[in-house]
C-alpha positions as CSV (number, residue, x, y, z in Angstrom):
1,M,0.1,0.0,0.3
2,R,2.7,2.6,0.8
3,K,4.8,1.4,-2.3
4,Q,1.5,2.5,-4.4
5,L,1.1,6.0,-2.3
6,I,4.7,6.7,-2.9
7,E,4.4,5.6,-6.8
8,S,1.4,7.8,-7.0
9,A,2.8,10.8,-5.7
10,A,5.5,10.7,-7.7
11,F,3.6,10.4,-10.8
12,E,1.6,13.4,-9.9
13,V,4.5,15.6,-9.4
14,A,6.0,14.7,-12.5
15,T,3.1,15.0,-14.5
16,Q,2.7,18.5,-12.8
17,V,6.2,19.1,-13.8
18,R,5.4,18.4,-17.1
19,A,2.1,20.7,-17.5
20,V,4.0,23.6,-16.2
21,E,7.0,23.1,-18.4
22,D,4.2,22.6,-21.3
23,A,2.3,25.9,-20.3
24,I,5.5,28.1,-19.7
25,E,6.5,26.9,-23.4
26,A,2.8,27.6,-24.8
27,A,3.3,31.3,-23.2
28,L,6.6,31.9,-25.0
29,A,4.9,30.6,-28.1
30,E,1.6,33.1,-27.9
31,I,4.1,36.0,-26.9
32,T,6.2,35.2,-30.4
33,E,2.9,35.5,-31.9
34,L,1.8,38.8,-30.3
35,Q,5.3,40.0,-31.4
36,S,5.0,39.2,-35.0
37,R,1.2,40.7,-34.8
38,M,2.8,44.2,-33.3
39,I,4.9,44.2,-36.2
40,R,2.7,43.8,-38.8
41,A,0.3,45.7,-37.4
42,R,2.6,48.9,-37.3
43,A,3.6,48.1,-41.1
44,T,0.0,47.9,-41.9
45,C,-1.1,51.1,-40.3
46,G,2.2,52.9,-41.8
47,I,3.5,54.5,-38.6
48,A,6.8,55.0,-36.9
49,T,8.7,52.2,-34.9
50,A,9.0,54.6,-32.2
51,T,5.3,54.5,-31.8
52,G,4.5,51.6,-29.6
53,H,7.9,50.9,-28.9
54,E,7.5,50.7,-24.8
55,A,5.2,48.2,-25.2
56,F,7.6,46.3,-27.7
57,E,10.2,46.7,-24.9
58,Q,8.0,45.7,-22.1
59,L,7.0,42.4,-24.4
60,A,10.7,41.5,-24.8
61,D,11.5,41.7,-21.1
62,A,8.3,39.2,-20.6
63,T,9.6,37.0,-23.3
64,R,13.1,37.2,-21.5
65,R,11.8,36.2,-18.1
66,L,9.9,33.4,-19.5
67,V,12.9,32.1,-21.0
68,Q,14.5,32.2,-17.6
69,A,11.6,30.3,-16.1
70,R,11.8,27.8,-18.8
71,G,15.5,27.3,-17.5
72,G,14.6,27.3,-14.1
73,M,11.8,24.5,-14.5
74,A,14.4,22.5,-16.5
75,H,16.9,22.5,-13.8
76,C,13.6,21.7,-11.4
77,H,13.0,18.8,-13.1
78,L,16.5,17.9,-13.2
79,T,16.7,18.1,-9.6
80,L,13.7,16.1,-8.6
81,K,15.0,13.5,-11.2
82,Q,18.0,13.2,-9.1
83,T,16.0,13.4,-6.0
84,T,14.5,9.9,-6.4
85,Q,17.6,8.5,-5.9
86,L,16.6,9.7,-1.7
87,V,13.5,8.5,-1.7
88,P,12.9,4.9,-0.6
89,G,10.7,3.1,-3.1
90,L,11.8,5.1,-6.1
91,R,15.6,4.8,-5.7
92,T,15.7,2.9,-9.2
93,T,12.8,3.9,-11.0
94,A,12.7,4.5,-14.7
95,F,10.2,5.2,-16.9
96,G,12.0,3.8,-20.1
97,D,14.6,4.4,-22.4
98,A,14.9,7.5,-24.3
99,Q,11.3,8.3,-23.0
100,E,10.1,11.7,-21.6
101,C,9.8,11.9,-17.8
102,P,6.6,10.9,-17.8
103,P,5.7,10.6,-21.3
104,Q,3.5,13.5,-22.3
105,Q,0.7,11.2,-23.6
106,A,0.5,8.0,-21.8
107,R,0.4,7.3,-18.3
108,A,4.2,6.4,-17.1
109,D,4.0,2.7,-15.2
110,L,6.6,3.4,-12.2
111,R,7.7,-0.1,-10.9
112,V,10.4,-0.3,-8.2
113,V,13.1,-2.4,-9.3
114,A,15.3,-2.5,-6.6
């Protein structure tokens, strides 16, 4: 019973980490699209590049911060993966060769090997 609770908790954390990583990347994609639309709108309207430039700078700063958040989540993911070696019941756990941790589409079947 305890083994199942540990495995379930680990799966929930791994799944949430993946969801946060995906959300950050989705936000980056949206911000990039917004930048493109702002550039096209300026060109379509025929206005000077200085018009609205402050907003463009703020958007670039938000992009930089999201990229930092993406790196932070990647580091968090790596740290959590290493931490499994310290948790009884998860010390030798694998999601399989060359798979994401956990797989994006399928439920990972966590099994304790030790």
